[in-house]
C-alpha positions in Angstrom: -0.1 0.3 -0.1 1.9 3.4 -1.0 1.9 6.2 1.5 -0.5 8.9 0.4 -0.2 12.5 2.0 -3.2 14.7 3.2 -3.2 17.2 0.5 -3.3 14.7 -2.0 -6.1 12.8 -0.5 -8.0 16.1 -0.5 -7.4 17.6 -3.9 -8.5 13.6 -5.3 -11.5 13.6 -2.9 -12.5 17.9 -4.1 -11.5 16.6 -7.9 -14.5 14.8 -8.0 -17.9 17.2 -8.7 -20.4 15.7 -7.1 -18.0 15.7 -3.7 -17.3 19.6 -4.5 -20.9 20.2 -4.2 -21.1 18.5 -1.0 -18.3 20.4 0.5 -19.8 24.0 -1.2 -23.0 23.1 0.8 -21.6 22.0 3.9 -20.0 25.6 3.5 -22.9 27.6 3.0 -25.1 25.3 6.2 -21.9 26.7 8.2 -22.4 30.6 7.2 -26.2 29.5 8.5 -25.3 27.9 11.2 -22.9 31.2 12.3 -25.6 33.9 11.4 -28.0 31.8 13.6 -25.9 31.3 16.3 -25.4 34.8 17.1 -28.8 35.3 17.6 -28.2 33.0 20.4 -24.7 33.0 21.6 -24.3 32.3 25.3 -26.2 28.8 24.2 -23.7 28.5 21.4 -20.9 29.0 23.5 -21.5 26.1 25.6 -22.6 24.1 22.3 -19.2 24.7 20.7 -17.1 24.5 23.5 -18.9 20.4 23.9 -18.0 20.1 20.2 -14.4 21.4 20.5 -13.9 19.0 24.0 -15.4 16.4 22.0 -13.5 16.5 19.3 -10.0 17.2 21.1 -10.7 14.1 23.5 -11.8 12.1 19.7 -8.0 12.9 18.3 -6.3 12.3 21.2 -7.4 9.0 21.8 -6.7 8.4 17.7 -3.2 10.2 18.7 -2.8 8.3 22.3 -2.3 5.1 20.7 1.4 3.8 21.4 3.8 3.1 18.2 4.5 -0.5 19.4 0.9 -1.1 19.8 0.3 0.4 16.4 3.8 -1.8 15.3 2.1 -5.3 17.2 -1.2 -4.2 14.8 0.8 -4.0 11.4 1.2 -0.5 9.6 -2.6 -0.6 8.3 -3.8 0.5 11.6 -1.3 3.4 11.4 -2.6 4.1 7.6 -6.5 4.3 8.6 -5.7 6.5 11.4 -4.5 9.2 8.9 -7.2 8.5 6.7 -9.5 9.2 9.4 -7.4 12.0 10.6 -7.6 13.1 6.9 -11.6 12.8 6.5 -12.1 14.4 9.9 -10.8 17.6 8.7 -12.2 17.2 5.6 -15.7 16.9 6.7 -15.4 19.4 10.0 -13.4 22.0 7.9 -15.9 23.4 5.3 -19.0 23.6 8.1 -16.4 25.4 10.7 -15.0 27.6 8.2 -19.0 28.8 7.0 -20.2 28.8 10.6 -17.2 31.5 11.8 -17.8 33.4 8.5 -21.7 33.0 9.6 -21.0 34.9 13.1 -19.0 37.9 11.6 -22.1 38.2 9.2 -24.2 37.9 12.0 -22.4 40.4 14.3 -21.7 42.4 11.5 -26.0 43.1 10.8 -27.0 43.4 14.4 
């Protein structure tokens, strides 16, 4: 199995028209979420905190696997770990970016 970088994986996934459209829709959903979130700011702060903490814990648990354990399980687990981290960034990225933009728009339009 050849090694693939995160950049190559993301460019390959985004080169597909249907996936590109999904990313655009996710970005627009993030903008809408961010705009609406400015209206209910204190509850959203708690929600964001919980989501960020959950994401960090998930990443920490994946990266917490020792090299010894990964060596015993084989190189396949290392590849799967890299793919999971890459797809997490790809799936969360458009929504998070849109969310931040939506918050900015919501604050400006207040």
